[in-house]
N, C-alpha and C positions, 0 to 999 in steps of 0.2 A: 537485568538485564537492562537499568531503566538511563545506567549506564550510558550508553548507546545510544538510546535517545538525538537528535535535535538538539531539542529540547524541547517542556515539559508538555505537554500531550493538555493539563488540563489549562496547564496557555487560548487552546484553541475558543475556553469557556464565551472568552472575553468579543472574539469577536464572531461571533459565531450563537443564532439565536438557538437552540436544539428546546425552548419549552414550545414552540407553538406547530410541531409539528403534525399530518396532522396523521398519518400517513406512518407506521412507525416499522423496516425489515430487517427482520431479522438475521444481523452479518451472525455469516459463521469463515470466512475468511484466513478470519487468524485463528495463529495456534494459542495455547497457554501459553502462561506468564505467572508466574508467582509477588511478580516489583510493576509490574505496566499491569493498566487496567486499558483495558480495550478496548473496551464498554467505552468509554472516552473517541477513539476516530467509530465509531458505527456511531453514535448520533448527529457529533458529524458529519459525517458522508450524510446521515438521511436527513437532516437539513440544509445541502442542498440540491438544487432543483436539478432537468433530468440538463443539460445546456454545460452546467456547470460539472453533471457528474463523466459526460463525455471531454471534459475537459479535462478531467483531475484522469480520466483516463484515457486520454495519447498523451497527458505529459511519462505516465509513468511505465508508457512503451519506448515513451523517446528517449529514457534515462535506463529504462532497462537494455538497448539496443546501446550509448552513448557504453554504461557498460562493461556490455558484452567486448564492443570496442577493447574497452579497455585491456581486457584481461589476455583476449587473442594476443594484445601487445606485448603486452610487459607478462608472460605466464609464471609468477615465480608463489603462486601458491599450489598448495599439495594435489598432483596432479588425479586423485580421487573429486577430493571437494570439485576440481576445473572440467573434468568430462560434467561431475551431475550440471554445476552452474552452464554449463555450457549448451546440455542439453535443451535446455528447457525452453518450451518455447510459448512465447507471450506472445498472441492472436489481433492483430491488429483491426477487425471484424469488429464495426463500432456498435455498445451500444444500444439498447435502447429504452432498459430499465436498470432495476436497483437489483434484479439477481438478476440476472444477465450480466452483471458487477458484480459483487459476490461469484460465478463461478468459475468464471474468467482469473477471477484473483484465484484462486480456491483449487483452480489446479496448477496457477502454478506454483502454491506454495508449496502446493503437498508436503501442509501439516511440520517445514522446515522453518524452526526459530529463530536462523541466523539469514533468511530467504523475509520473513515472518516481519521481519526487524528493515532488514531492508528497505520492504514498501509502505512500515510507518513511516519512516526518514521522508518519503517522497512525498505522504501526506504533506504532514509539516512540510516541508519543502513549500507543496501545492500551494499550504492553505494560511499558511504565517507568515505577514509579511515581514521584509526584512528590513 
């Protein structure tokens, strides 16, 4: 599955110092993958400030809205999958803690590996400057 990520998540360690994290929150929103170490994402998310977390949350919200618009305009995916994707809502409620972000993402992903990949790619787009 790692071949479906935009870049290697390990590259984030060059940009974010996860070794100075004072309070490590145990995120649980991503499904389990055989070829992707989700702890890399959790380490980097833990190194972000509350403001950066809010910005990430807002970015994900906008990307989901854009993707939904594109799906509605060009529905060439299987009908069952289409209905599943369109029916999911990502709240625009502002987060205040890492726990809020974890709950929000866990509710959206619902242990779906494809949606999990989508969210990881959104993390990579937000966190890794091109």
